[in-house]
C-alpha positions in Angstrom: 7.5 -11.1 -12.0 4.2 -13.5 -11.3 7.0 -15.8 -9.1 8.8 -12.4 -6.9 4.9 -11.3 -7.0 3.7 -14.9 -5.5 6.5 -14.9 -3.3 6.4 -11.3 -1.0 2.7 -11.4 -1.6 2.9 -14.5 0.3 5.0 -13.0 2.9 2.3 -10.0 2.9 -0.7 -12.0 3.5 1.7 -15.1 6.5 1.3 -10.6 8.6 -1.8 -10.6 7.4 -2.8 -14.0 9.4 -0.9 -12.9 12.0 -3.6 -10.4 13.3 -6.7 -13.8 13.1 -8.7 -13.8 15.1 -8.7 -9.6 16.5 -6.4 -9.0 19.7 -4.9 -6.1 20.2 -1.8 -7.2 21.3 -0.1 -8.6 18.6 3.1 -8.5 16.6 2.7 -4.3 15.4 0.3 -3.6 17.7 2.6 -4.8 20.4 4.6 -0.9 19.9 0.6 0.5 19.1 -0.4 0.1 23.0 -0.7 3.7 23.7 -3.0 4.1 21.1 -4.7 1.3 21.6 -6.1 1.6 25.1 -6.1 6.0 24.6 -8.2 5.9 21.3 -11.1 3.5 20.5 -11.0 4.6 16.6 -7.3 3.1 16.2 -8.2 -0.2 15.9 -11.0 -0.7 13.8 -9.0 1.8 11.0 -5.7 -0.1 12.1 -8.5 -3.1 11.1 -10.0 -2.0 8.3 -6.4 -1.8 6.4 -5.3 -4.7 7.6 -8.0 -6.7 6.2 -8.6 -5.0 2.7 -5.2 -4.2 1.6 -3.9 -7.5 0.8 -7.2 -8.1 -0.9 -6.1 -5.0 -2.8 -2.3 -6.0 -3.1 -4.1 -9.6 -4.7 -7.0 -7.1 -7.1 -4.3 -4.3 -7.8 -2.4 -7.1 -9.3 -4.3 -9.2 -11.6 -5.1 -5.9 -13.3 -2.0 -4.5 -13.8 -1.9 -7.9 -15.7 -4.3 -6.5 -18.3 -5.2 -10.0 -18.8 -8.9 -11.6 -18.5 -7.5 -15.1 -17.9 -10.9 -16.6 -19.9 -12.6 -14.9 -17.4 -15.0 -12.7 -19.3 -14.3 -9.0 -18.1 -11.9 -10.5 -15.2 -9.8 -7.3 -15.7 -12.1 -5.0 -15.6 -13.5 -6.3 -12.1 -10.6 -6.8 -10.8 -9.3 -3.1 -11.4 -13.1 -2.4 -9.6 -12.3 -4.4 -6.9 -8.9 -2.6 -6.3 -10.5 0.8 -6.0 -13.8 0.5 -4.6 -11.0 -1.6 -1.5 -8.9 1.8 -2.3 -10.8 4.5 -2.2 -13.2 3.7 0.5 -10.9 1.5 3.0 -7.4 1.2 2.5 -6.1 4.3 2.0 -8.5 6.6 4.3 -7.3 4.3 7.0 -3.8 4.1 6.5 -4.0 8.6 5.7 -5.4 7.7 9.8 -2.2 5.4 10.2 0.0 7.8 9.6 -1.3 10.5 11.9 -0.1 8.1 14.3 2.9 6.7 12.8 6.1 6.1 14.9 9.0 8.2 14.2 8.8 12.8 14.2 7.0 14.6 12.4 8.3 13.7 9.1 7.5 9.9 9.3 4.5 10.7 10.1 4.1 13.5 6.7 5.1 10.6 4.9 2.2 8.5 5.4 -0.3 10.5 5.6 1.3 12.2 2.0 1.6 8.6 0.9 -2.1 8.3 1.8 -3.5 10.5 0.6 -1.4 10.6 -3.0 -2.7 6.6 -2.9 -6.7 7.8 -2.5 -5.6 10.2 -5.6 -3.6 8.1 -8.5 -6.4 5.6 -7.4 -9.5 7.9 -8.1 -7.7 9.8 -11.3 -7.5 6.3 -13.0 -10.4 5.5 -12.1 -12.1 8.9 -13.4 -9.8 8.3 -16.8 -11.4 4.5 -17.1 -14.9 5.9 -17.3 -13.7 8.8 -19.4 -12.0 6.3 -22.0 -9.3 7.6 -21.7 -7.5 4.3 -21.6 -3.5 5.3 -22.0 -4.0 7.6 -19.4 -5.8 4.9 -17.1 -3.2 2.6 -17.1 -0.3 5.1 -15.9 -2.4 5.9 -13.2 -3.2 2.9 -11.9 0.2 2.2 -12.4 1.3 5.1 -10.4 -1.5 3.8 -7.8 0.0 0.8 -7.9 3.1 1.4 -7.2 1.9 3.2 -4.2 0.2 -0.2 -3.1 3.2 -2.2 -3.0 5.1 0.1 -0.5 3.3 -2.2 1.6 6.2 -4.2 0.2 9.1 -2.1 -0.7 8.7 -0.9 3.2 9.9 -4.3 4.6 13.0 -4.6 2.1 14.4 -1.6 3.1 13.9 -2.3 6.2 15.8 -5.5 6.3 18.2 -3.8 4.3 19.1 -1.0 6.7 18.7 -3.2 9.9 21.2 -5.4 8.5 24.1 -3.0 7.0 23.5 0.2 9.7 21.5 -1.6 13.2 20.2 1.9 12.9 17.9 2.9 16.5 14.4 1.2 16.3 13.0 5.0 15.6 15.5 6.1 13.2 14.8 3.2 10.7 10.8 4.4 10.7 12.3 8.0 10.0 14.4 6.1 6.8 11.7 3.9 5.3 8.4 6.3 5.6 10.1 8.0 2.3 12.6 4.4 1.2 9.1 2.6 1.2 7.1 5.3 -1.9 9.2 7.6 -2.5 11.6 6.0 -4.8 8.6 3.7 -6.4 6.8 6.5 -7.5 10.1 8.3 -9.5 10.8 5.0 -11.2 7.3 5.1 -12.3 7.7 8.6 -14.1 10.9 7.6 -14.9 8.9 4.7 -16.7 6.1 7.0 -18.0 8.2 9.7 -19.6 10.5 7.3 -21.3 6.9 6.1 -23.0 7.6 2.4 -21.5 3.9 2.8 -19.5 
């Protein structure tokens, strides 16, 4: 699990590094020039999302492992970083970006729902931890984390669909908008219902 996560984290880090230094005409932003030119705030939300999400991914994984690695309160502090970044930065900026996502109304709707569920599940995990309801906290953290992993699973599905079916680029967005997170959430709900988590 650690090896697989490490590989995909490295790929996500490489994507993030494409946006350093700040530019408005690189990679994904090349197809978002309408938003960039017409909405001055778009870049602020975009870069907030991109820069915080890579730390969310790492801190979330470290928190999910539930190990302290010989460092006092490591798990607790990793979880705090994860929750803080999502609630204040990554999820709100993700919801904003979802409103202007590529594709039709349904792909935009998917990304907005994803952002809202991401925020809510993370808040629930935080709230339950404060109440010392550890089992429920753990379950909601898993829900939150599989939504975090949608950044990876979305890209995996994109590669698979493009390789197998060669669809129109906008059709791809409409499909992966939902495939990126719905199967993740269904799987974790199944595991929770079977008391594996």
